[in-house]
C-alpha positions in Angstrom: 0.0 0.0 0.0 1.0 3.6 -0.3 3.0 4.7 2.8 4.2 8.0 4.1 6.2 9.2 7.1 7.4 12.7 7.9 9.5 13.5 11.0 10.3 17.0 12.2 13.2 16.9 14.6 16.5 15.0 15.1 15.0 11.5 15.6 16.0 9.5 12.5 13.7 6.7 11.4 15.5 3.4 12.0 15.2 0.2 9.8 12.6 -1.1 12.3 10.5 2.0 11.8 10.9 1.8 8.0 10.0 -1.9 8.0 6.4 -0.8 8.7 6.1 1.2 5.5 5.1 -0.5 2.2 7.7 -1.7 -0.2 11.2 -0.4 0.0 10.6 3.2 1.2 12.8 6.0 -0.2 14.2 8.0 2.7 15.2 11.6 2.3 17.0 13.9 4.8 15.3 17.3 4.7 16.3 20.6 6.3 13.9 19.9 9.2 13.9 16.1 9.6 13.2 13.1 7.4 10.6 12.0 4.8 10.0 8.4 3.8 7.7 7.2 1.0 7.0 3.7 -0.2 4.5 1.4 -1.9 2.9 1.5 -5.4 3.7 4.5 -7.6 6.0 6.0 -4.9 7.9 8.0 -7.4 7.4 11.5 -6.1 10.7 13.5 -5.8 11.8 15.3 -2.7 13.9 18.2 -3.7 15.4 20.3 -0.9 12.5 19.1 1.3 9.8 20.2 -1.1 7.2 17.7 -2.3 3.5 17.1 -2.9 2.2 13.5 -2.6 -1.1 11.7 -2.6 -1.7 9.2 0.1 -4.1 7.2 -2.0 -4.7 7.0 -5.8 -7.8 9.1 -6.0 -8.3 12.8 -5.5 -11.8 13.6 -6.8 -14.6 16.0 -6.4 -18.1 15.4 -7.7 -17.1 17.3 -10.9 -13.7 15.9 -11.7 -10.2 14.7 -10.8 -7.9 17.1 -8.9 -4.3 17.1 -10.0 -1.4 16.8 -7.7 -0.4 20.4 -8.7 -3.8 21.6 -7.6 -3.5 19.8 -4.3 -0.2 21.6 -3.7 -2.1 24.9 -4.0 -4.8 23.7 -1.6 -2.3 22.6 1.0 0.5 25.1 0.5 -0.8 27.6 3.0 -1.6 25.0 5.6 -4.0 26.5 8.1 -5.1 29.2 5.5 -6.3 26.5 3.0 -9.8 26.9 1.6 -11.8 24.4 3.7 -14.7 24.2 1.3 -12.5 23.0 -1.5 -10.9 20.4 0.7 -14.3 19.3 2.0 -15.4 18.8 -1.6 -12.9 16.0 -2.1 -14.7 12.6 -1.8 -13.4 10.1 0.7 -11.0 8.4 0.8 -8.6 11.2 0.2 -5.3 12.1 1.7 -2.3 14.2 0.7 0.9 15.8 2.0 2.8 18.9 0.9 6.0 20.5 2.0 7.7 23.7 1.1 10.9 22.6 2.8 10.2 24.3 6.1 7.0 22.5 7.2 4.9 19.5 6.2 1.1 19.7 5.8 -0.8 16.4 5.7 -4.5 16.2 5.1 -7.2 13.6 5.6 -10.7 13.9 4.1 -13.7 15.5 5.6 -14.8 12.1 7.1 -11.4 11.1 8.3 -11.8 7.9 6.2 -8.3 8.0 4.9 -6.3 6.8 7.9 -3.5 9.3 9.0 -1.7 9.3 12.4 0.4 11.6 14.4 2.8 11.4 17.3 4.4 14.2 19.5 7.6 13.6 21.5 10.0 15.9 23.3 11.3 18.2 20.5 10.3 15.8 17.8 7.0 15.0 16.0 5.9 12.8 13.1 2.9 12.2 10.8 2.4 8.9 9.0 -0.1 6.6 7.2 1.2 3.9 9.5 0.4 3.9 13.2 2.8 0.9 13.5 5.7 3.0 12.2 4.9 5.8 14.7 4.7 3.2 17.4 8.2 2.0 16.5 9.5 5.5 16.3 8.0 6.5 19.7 9.1 3.4 21.5 6.1 3.5 23.7 3.9 0.5 24.7 0.4 -0.6 23.9 -2.7 1.2 24.9 -4.7 -1.2 27.1 -7.9 0.8 27.1 -7.9 0.9 23.3 -7.2 -2.8 23.3 -10.2 -3.3 25.6 -12.3 -1.6 22.9 -10.7 -3.8 20.3 -11.5 -7.0 22.3 -15.2 -6.2 22.4 -16.0 -4.1 19.3 -13.2 -5.3 16.9 -12.3 -1.8 15.9 -11.6 1.6 17.5 -13.7 4.5 18.6 -12.6 8.1 19.1 -9.1 9.0 18.0 -7.0 6.5 20.0 -4.9 3.7 18.5 -3.8 0.5 20.1 -0.4 2.2 20.5 0.2 4.5 23.4 1.0 8.1 22.4 -0.1 7.6 18.8 -3.3 9.2 17.7 -5.4 9.4 14.6 -5.7 12.7 12.7 -9.4 13.8 13.2 -11.9 14.0 10.4 -11.7 17.3 8.4 -8.2 18.1 9.7 -4.8 19.1 8.6 -1.7 18.0 10.5 1.0 20.7 10.3 4.5 19.5 11.1 7.0 22.2 11.9 10.0 22.8 14.2 9.5 19.5 16.1 5.8 20.2 16.7 2.6 18.8 15.2 -0.5 21.1 15.2 -4.0 20.0 14.1 -6.1 22.5 12.1 -9.7 21.8 11.4 -10.7 22.9 7.9 -14.4 21.8 8.0 -16.7 21.2 11.0 -18.0 17.7 11.8 -21.5 19.2 12.0 -23.6 18.2 8.9 -26.4 20.7 9.6 -28.1 22.2 6.5 -29.4 25.8 6.3 -33.1 26.3 6.9 -35.7 23.7 7.7 -35.0 20.0 7.4 -35.9 18.7 3.9 -38.7 16.4 3.3 -38.0 12.8 2.1 -39.1 13.9 -1.4 -36.9 17.0 -1.4 -33.8 15.2 -0.1 -34.2 12.2 -2.4 -34.7 14.5 -5.4 -31.5 16.4 -4.7 -29.6 13.2 -3.9 -30.7 11.7 -7.2 -29.4 14.7 -9.0 -26.1 14.5 -7.2 -25.7 10.8 -8.0 -26.4 11.3 -11.7 -24.0 14.2 -11.9 -21.2 12.2 -10.1 -21.6 9.1 -12.3 -21.9 11.0 -15.5 -18.8 13.0 -14.8 -16.8 10.0 -13.6 -17.7 7.8 -16.5 -16.9 10.7 -18.9 -13.4 10.8 -17.4 -13.0 7.1 -16.8 -15.3 5.1 -19.1 -14.0 1.7 -18.1 -14.7 2.0 -14.4 -16.0 -1.1 -12.7 -19.1 -1.2 -10.5 -18.8 -3.6 -7.6 -22.3 -5.2 -7.7 -24.3 -7.0 -5.0 -27.9 -7.6 -4.3 -28.1 -4.9 -1.7 -29.6 -1.4 -1.6 -26.4 0.6 -1.9 -25.0 -0.8 -5.1 -28.6 -0.6 -6.5 -28.4 3.2 -5.9 -25.1 3.4 -7.9 -26.4 1.2 -10.7 -29.6 3.2 -11.0 -27.6 6.5 -11.1 -25.6 5.4 -14.1 -27.4 6.6 -17.3 -28.9 3.6 -19.2 -26.8 4.5 -22.3 -23.6 4.1 -20.3 -24.5 0.8 -18.7 -24.2 -1.5 -21.7 -20.9 -3.4 -21.6 -19.8 -1.4 -18.5 -17.6 -3.8 -16.4 -19.2 -5.0 -13.1 -17.6 -7.2 -10.5 -19.0 -9.4 -7.8 -17.1 -11.3 -5.1 -18.9 -14.4 -3.9 -18.7 -18.0 -3.0 -20.5 -20.7 -4.9 -24.1 -20.8 -3.9 -24.0 -17.2 -2.5 -26.8 -14.7 -3.1 -24.7 -11.8 -4.4 -23.7 -13.5 -7.6 -27.3 -14.6 -8.3 -28.7 -11.0 -7.9 -25.7 -9.4 -9.7 -26.3 -11.8 -12.7 -29.9 -10.8 -12.9 -29.1 -7.1 -12.8 -26.3 -7.4 -15.4 -28.8 -9.2 -17.7 -31.3 -6.4 -17.3 -28.8 -3.6 -17.9 -26.3 -5.2 -20.4 -23.4 -4.8 -18.0 -20.4 -7.1 -18.5 -20.3 -9.0 -15.2 -17.3 -10.8 -13.8 -17.9 -13.1 -10.8 -14.8 -13.8 -8.8 -15.3 -17.0 -6.7 -13.6 -16.6 -3.3 -13.7 -20.4 -2.8 -11.9 -21.2 -6.1 -8.2 -21.3 -6.7 -5.4 -23.3 -5.2 -5.6 -24.4 -1.6 -3.9 -22.2 1.0 -1.6 -23.9 3.5 -1.8 -23.0 7.2 1.6 -21.3 7.0 0.5 -19.2 4.0 -2.8 -18.3 5.7 -0.9 -17.2 8.8 1.5 -15.0 6.8 -1.3 -13.4 4.8 -3.4 -12.8 8.0 -0.5 -11.2 9.8 0.2 -9.0 6.8 -3.5 -8.0 6.8 -3.2 -7.1 10.5 -0.2 -4.9 9.8 -1.9 -3.2 6.9 -4.9 -2.4 9.2 -2.5 -1.1 11.9 -4.0 -3.8 14.1 -7.3 -1.9 14.4 -9.8 -4.0 12.4 -10.3 -7.6 11.5 -7.4 -9.1 9.5 -9.5 -12.2 8.9 -11.9 -10.0 6.8 -9.1 -8.4 4.9 -6.9 -11.4 4.3 -9.3 -13.3 1.9 -9.8 -10.0 0.0 -6.0 -9.4 -0.4 -5.8 -12.9 -1.9 -8.7 -12.2 -4.2 -7.6 -8.7 -5.2 -4.1 -10.1 -6.2 -5.9 -11.9 -9.1 -8.1 -8.9 -10.1 -7.3 -5.9 -12.2 -6.9 -2.8 -10.0 -8.1 0.4 -11.6 -11.3 2.5 -11.1 -14.0 0.9 -9.0 -17.3 2.2 -7.7 -18.3 1.2 -4.2 -21.6 1.7 -2.3 -20.2 2.9 1.1 -22.2 5.6 2.7 -25.7 4.4 1.7 -26.5 3.2 5.2 -26.7 6.9 6.3 -30.0 7.1 4.4 -31.8 4.5 6.6 -30.4 4.5 10.1 -27.9 1.6 10.6 -28.5 1.4 14.4 -32.2 2.3 14.5 -33.8 -1.1 15.1 -34.7 -1.7 18.7 -33.9 1.9 19.7 -36.5 4.2 21.1 -37.5 7.2 19.1 -37.7 10.7 20.6 -35.3 9.8 23.4 -32.5 11.8 24.8 -28.9 10.5 24.4 -27.5 9.3 27.6 -25.2 6.6 29.2 -27.9 4.0 29.6 -28.9 4.1 25.9 -25.3 4.0 24.9 -24.6 1.0 27.1 -27.6 -0.8 25.6 -26.3 0.0 22.1 -22.9 -1.3 23.0 -24.1 -4.5 24.6 -26.5 -5.6 21.9 -25.1 -4.1 18.7 -21.4 -3.1 19.0 -20.3 -6.3 20.8 -22.4 -8.7 18.7 -20.0 -9.7 15.9 -16.4 -9.3 17.0 -16.2 -9.7 20.8 -13.4 -11.9 22.0 -14.2 -15.0 24.1 -13.8 -13.8 27.7 -11.9 -17.0 28.7 -9.2 -16.1 26.2 -8.3 -12.9 28.1 -6.0 -12.6 31.1 -8.2 -12.2 34.2 -7.1 -8.6 35.1 -7.5 -7.4 31.6 -10.9 -9.2 31.2 -12.1 -7.7 34.5 -11.6 -4.2 33.3 -12.1 -4.5 29.6 -15.9 -3.9 29.6 -15.9 -0.8 31.8 -12.8 0.6 30.0 -14.4 0.1 26.6 -17.7 1.5 27.6 -16.1 4.6 29.0 -14.5 5.3 25.6 -17.7 4.6 23.7 -19.7 7.0 25.9 -17.0 9.6 25.5 -17.2 9.2 21.7 -20.8 10.4 21.8 -19.8 13.8 23.3 -20.9 16.7 21.0 -23.4 14.5 19.1 -27.1 15.5 18.8 -29.2 15.2 22.0 -31.9 13.3 20.0 -30.9 9.6 20.3 -31.5 8.3 16.8 -29.7 11.3 15.3 -26.8 10.6 17.7 -26.6 7.0 16.4 -26.4 8.4 12.8 -23.4 10.4 13.8 -21.8 7.5 15.6 -22.3 5.3 12.6 -20.7 7.9 10.3 -17.9 9.3 12.4 -17.0 6.1 14.3 -17.9 2.9 12.5 -17.3 4.4 9.0 -14.3 6.4 10.0 -12.5 3.8 12.1 -13.7 0.4 10.9 -14.5 0.9 7.2 -11.8 3.6 6.9 -9.1 1.1 8.1 -10.1 -1.3 5.3 -10.8 1.4 2.8 -7.4 3.0 3.2 -5.8 -0.3 2.1 -8.1 -0.4 -1.0 -7.4 3.3 -1.8 -3.7 2.7 -1.9 -4.1 0.1 -4.6 -6.9 1.3 -6.8 -9.2 4.3 -7.4 -11.6 3.4 -4.7 -14.6 5.5 -5.5 -17.5 6.1 -3.1 -20.1 8.5 -4.7 -22.3 8.4 -1.6 -19.5 9.9 0.5 -20.1 13.2 -1.3 -20.5 15.5 1.7 -23.7 17.2 0.4 -25.3 13.7 -0.1 -24.5 12.8 3.5 -25.7 16.2 4.7 -29.1 15.6 3.1 -29.3 12.0 4.6 -28.6 13.4 8.1 -31.0 16.3 7.6 -34.0 14.0 7.1 -35.7 13.2 10.4 -35.0 9.6 11.7 -38.7 8.8 11.6 -38.6 9.4 7.8 -35.5 7.2 7.3 -36.7 4.2 9.3 -37.7 1.3 7.1 -35.8 2.4 4.0 -38.2 5.1 2.9 -35.5 7.6 1.8 -33.4 4.9 0.0 -36.4 3.4 -1.7 -37.5 6.8 -2.9 -34.0 7.6 -4.1 -33.8 4.4 -6.2 -37.3 5.0 -7.6 -36.4 8.5 -8.7 -33.1 7.3 -10.3 -34.6 4.4 -12.3 -38.2 3.2 -11.7 -37.5 -0.1 -13.6 -34.6 -1.1 -11.3 -36.7 0.1 -8.3 -39.2 -2.7 -9.2 -36.5 -5.4 -9.0 -36.4 -7.1 -5.5 -33.3 -6.7 -3.3 -31.4 -9.6 -1.8 -33.6 -9.1 1.4 -36.7 -9.7 -0.6 -37.8 -6.0 -0.2 -38.7 -4.0 -3.3 -37.3 -0.4 -3.5 -40.3 1.2 -5.1 -42.5 -0.1 -2.3 -40.1 1.0 0.3 -40.2 4.5 -1.2 -43.9 4.9 -0.6 -45.2 5.9 2.8 -47.6 3.5 4.3 -48.1 0.7 6.8 -47.5 -2.2 4.3 -44.0 -1.0 3.3 -43.0 -0.2 6.8 -44.2 -3.6 8.1 -42.2 -5.4 5.4 -39.1 -3.5 6.2 -39.6 -4.0 9.9 -40.0 -7.8 9.4 -36.6 -8.0 7.5 -34.8 -5.9 10.1 -36.4 -7.9 12.9 -35.0 -11.1 11.4 -31.5 -9.5 11.3 -31.9 -8.4 14.9 -33.0 -11.8 16.0 -29.8 -13.3 14.5 -27.8 -10.7 16.4 -29.6 -11.6 19.7 -28.8 -15.3 19.0 -25.2 -14.4 18.4 -25.1 -12.5 21.7 -26.7 -15.3 23.7 -24.4 -17.9 22.2 -21.3 -15.7 22.4 -20.7 -16.2 18.7 -20.4 -13.4 16.1 -21.1 -13.6 12.4 -17.7 -13.9 10.6 -17.0 -12.0 7.4 -16.8 -13.8 4.0 -13.9 -16.3 4.1 -13.0 -15.4 7.8 -13.9 -18.8 9.3 -11.8 -20.7 6.8 -8.9 -18.3 7.3 -9.2 -18.5 11.1 -9.1 -22.4 11.1 -5.9 -22.3 9.0 -4.3 -19.7 11.3 -5.0 -21.9 14.3 -3.6 -24.9 12.5 -0.4 -23.0 11.9 -0.1 -22.0 15.5 -0.6 -25.6 16.6 2.1 -26.7 14.2 4.5 -23.9 15.1 3.6 -22.9 18.7 6.7 -20.6 18.9 4.7 -18.2 16.6 2.3 -17.6 19.5 4.9 -16.9 22.1 4.8 -13.1 21.8 1.2 -13.2 23.0 2.3 -14.4 26.5 4.4 -11.4 27.1 1.6 -8.9 26.5 -0.3 -9.7 29.7 -3.5 -9.7 27.6 -4.0 -13.4 26.9 -4.6 -16.1 29.5 -1.7 -18.6 29.4 -3.9 -21.7 30.2 -6.4 -20.8 27.5 -3.6 -20.4 24.9 -2.1 -23.8 26.0 -5.5 -25.3 25.4 -5.7 -23.8 21.9 -2.3 -25.0 21.0 -3.0 -28.5 22.3 -6.3 -28.6 20.3 -8.4 -28.9 23.5 -10.3 -25.8 22.5 -10.9 -24.0 19.2 -11.3 -20.2 19.2 -14.0 -18.4 17.2 -12.9 -16.2 14.3 -13.3 -12.9 16.3 -10.9 -14.2 18.9 -8.4 -15.3 16.3 -8.6 -11.8 14.8 -7.7 -10.3 18.1 -4.8 -12.7 18.6 -3.4 -11.7 15.2 -3.7 -8.0 15.9 -2.0 -8.4 19.3 0.8 -10.5 17.6 1.3 -7.8 14.9 1.3 -5.0 17.5 3.7 -6.8 19.9 6.1 -8.1 17.3 
């Protein structure tokens, strides 16, 4: 992946630090410190400390691509940069610029592009790699952040699993100068719109126009872009937004296993629209040995900076190695139109600790919580209270109305920290395009009252406005978009029934203590465990962390117990962090 490290001060990056950057990074001594760049297309020159570099492949507004030269102009003045222009860049986006005296590094308005900073005595650094900053700082692990990781599977707030290393906040520049790092906000997190909240019809009408404009402009500039197609609502929005005349022979891609639903729905949609569909079968190809699986999963943990599931990423890394990287549309952001956390939550309630704890217990801990028996007793005893304290803290400044607060949590926590960790890996390797992360699109989604988003009313209306024919084709859930887009008891009841089925699965997961693993994660977890049993020395670093219970680890290595995928994911992240 594309990697970047800038140090201001007299602390030189050692080979151990540089080992956490992709490829063979080029290191340059500058008048104020050091700069290292690595990974695909890392050909940018550093002359006398001056440079401009993209941290991912894409830099795009709704209207068109933004050149590296234009990015230099946007970042050159640092804190004087025009925030509205930077906020128009669609996530993921990141860039860094230096005039030789200071370095200005930017993340996108959502903070989706992962960028980290560290401040030491008389020295500071900014990097795409939290692991590199951890090695540079020489500090330990952050046990409270690891408590969150052990229950949620990803991070909240701005902490990392490494002490003293923090994430650059959404909509911020990190300015590195004279051994200091300063954060400057160029756009507020608030997504408030001027005037009264729009109606569903008003919001959907404007969103439809934005999506048509985005896709027409993008396909004008990049006509062979690929649509990643599933049977869900979000890629249906993207497909419906592509003008019918541009759909024929447009490449589409679906990742699935034999017998899966996504390929079945994608095949039907491709047949209806004339798209050229490629199905990549995740369960085809040569068998993976336990040693290969362990190496790939550990690599995935490092690419995620140990802050999301390597078992979710590892199968994708293997699949993507066989796929052409280029320009690809993705449907991230669509959940903002229908309230990801609404089900089972009371309407018209005031945000408070009891509601946050209920959300954490029944939703956040449902899929990726570690088996309690795996954790060292002292760590396990404090993990739940430590994690909840950070989750409650993350709601500070959010709307007082509870459902609106969950919308903000979903966007600025789950999307920024979980999806952003995975998305930053994708963004380094291809033009990873998410039209529904257009800031105005998200503003409109958040402006619609929660009562009007529940049950898919806004999304259904959006698809219906974009393409009535595609809105009549059932989704993988069995729901039909044009029915969802009509107010009324029948549509709401059907949507409620589907959501209730999903919620029932989560309750069963909670009661059984088993999460739902991601595509390919179970198989990868089994192979990783097989490798650890064959090579128990590979698990030895876990014992020194004080996080894992020795007897439980002995039982795993002796095949007396077999851990769930979520627990294996945590072990891999701890191994990568502690190595």
